[in-house]
C-alpha positions as CSV (number, residue, x, y, z in Angstrom):
1,M,-0.1,0.0,-0.6
2,G,1.0,3.6,-0.8
3,S,1.4,6.2,1.9
4,D,-1.9,7.4,0.8
5,G,-3.3,4.1,2.0
6,L,-4.4,3.0,-1.0
7,L,-3.5,-0.2,-2.6
8,G,-1.1,-0.7,-5.4
9,S,-1.5,-1.9,-8.8
10,F,0.1,-5.3,-8.5
11,E,-0.9,-5.4,-4.3
12,E,-4.7,-5.6,-5.3
13,Q,-4.3,-8.5,-7.6
14,V,-2.3,-10.3,-5.1
15,L,-5.1,-9.1,-2.7
16,L,-8.0,-10.1,-4.9
17,S,-6.5,-13.6,-6.0
18,V,-6.3,-15.0,-2.5
19,A,-9.7,-13.5,-1.5
20,R,-10.9,-16.1,-4.5
21,D,-9.2,-18.8,-2.9
22,R,-11.2,-18.4,0.3
23,G,-8.3,-19.4,2.5
24,D,-6.4,-22.3,0.0
25,A,-4.3,-19.8,-1.9
26,Y,-0.8,-20.4,-1.4
27,G,2.2,-18.8,-3.5
28,M,2.5,-20.8,-6.9
29,R,-1.7,-20.7,-7.4
30,V,-1.8,-17.0,-6.9
31,R,1.0,-16.6,-9.3
32,R,-0.6,-19.0,-12.1
33,D,-4.1,-17.0,-11.4
34,I,-2.8,-13.4,-12.1
35,E,-0.8,-15.3,-14.8
36,A,-4.5,-15.9,-16.4
37,R,-6.1,-13.1,-15.6
38,T,-4.2,-10.6,-16.9
39,G,-1.6,-12.7,-18.7
40,R,1.0,-10.8,-17.3
41,D,4.5,-13.0,-16.7
42,V,4.9,-12.8,-12.7
43,S,7.8,-13.9,-10.5
44,I,6.7,-16.2,-7.7
45,G,9.4,-13.9,-5.6
46,A,7.3,-10.8,-6.1
47,V,4.1,-13.0,-5.0
48,Y,5.6,-14.5,-2.0
49,S,7.1,-10.2,-1.2
50,T,4.1,-8.8,-2.3
51,L,2.2,-11.5,0.0
52,D,4.4,-10.4,2.9
53,R,4.4,-7.2,2.7
54,L,0.4,-7.5,2.6
55,E,0.6,-9.6,5.5
56,K,3.0,-7.2,8.0
57,K,-0.1,-5.0,7.0
58,G,-3.2,-7.1,8.7
59,L,-4.2,-7.8,5.2
60,V,-4.1,-11.4,5.3
61,S,-3.1,-13.8,7.9
62,S,-1.2,-17.1,6.5
63,A,-0.6,-20.7,8.7
64,L,1.8,-23.7,7.1
65,R,-0.4,-26.7,5.9
66,D,0.0,-30.0,4.1
67,G,1.3,-29.4,1.0
68,A,-1.2,-28.4,-2.0
69,D,2.1,-29.9,-4.6
70,G,1.5,-34.0,-3.8
71,R,4.9,-34.5,-2.0
72,G,3.8,-34.0,1.0
73,R,5.6,-30.6,2.1
74,A,3.9,-28.4,4.5
75,Q,3.0,-24.8,2.5
76,R,2.0,-21.8,3.4
77,F,-1.6,-20.7,2.5
78,F,-3.2,-17.6,2.9
79,R,-6.7,-15.8,3.7
80,I,-7.8,-12.3,2.9
81,E,-8.4,-10.7,6.7
82,P,-11.3,-7.8,7.6
83,A,-8.7,-4.9,6.8
84,G,-7.5,-6.6,3.5
85,A,-11.4,-7.1,2.8
86,E,-12.0,-3.5,3.6
87,A,-8.2,-2.0,1.1
88,L,-10.4,-4.0,-2.1
89,R,-13.7,-2.8,-1.6
90,T,-12.3,0.9,-1.2
91,S,-10.3,-0.3,-4.2
92,L,-13.4,-0.9,-6.1
93,A,-14.6,2.7,-4.8
94,H,-11.8,4.6,-6.2
95,H,-11.8,2.5,-9.5
96,R,-15.4,3.4,-10.0
97,S,-15.3,6.7,-9.0
98,M,-12.0,7.2,-11.4
99,W,-14.2,5.6,-14.7
100,E,-17.5,7.7,-14.0
101,G,-18.4,9.0,-16.9
102,L,-16.4,7.9,-19.5
103,D,-16.6,5.1,-22.2
104,P,-13.9,3.0,-22.5
105,D,-15.0,2.5,-26.3
106,A,-14.1,6.2,-27.1
107,L,-11.0,6.8,-25.6
108,L,-9.2,6.1,-28.2
109,D,-10.5,9.1,-30.0
110,G,-9.7,11.3,-27.0
111,G,-13.9,11.8,-26.6
112,G,-13.6,9.6,-22.9
113,G,-17.2,10.7,-22.7
114,R,-16.4,14.5,-21.5
């Protein structure tokens, strides 16, 4: 989150992915979800550093559980916390406010809805 308390773009994507998995999110699943939805290559290191940062801020929590990787090793699973859900609601409200009055199809012609 920035100094203004708003989520950064990648933080928002990671947090949305964690929320979507409802407590079953782990690093590689978050990475694959973001890549599938955005078409963007994402490093696993960037995902884990963002998850760690979000956890320090109280937006997600984690717990070690038997892994879903089929090898039986423990993995860290993440879940969204109430503060994380509120951060996403705030982010959505800001996006809606910024898009209000704009026609996405008119952006290229410079009209944009004004």
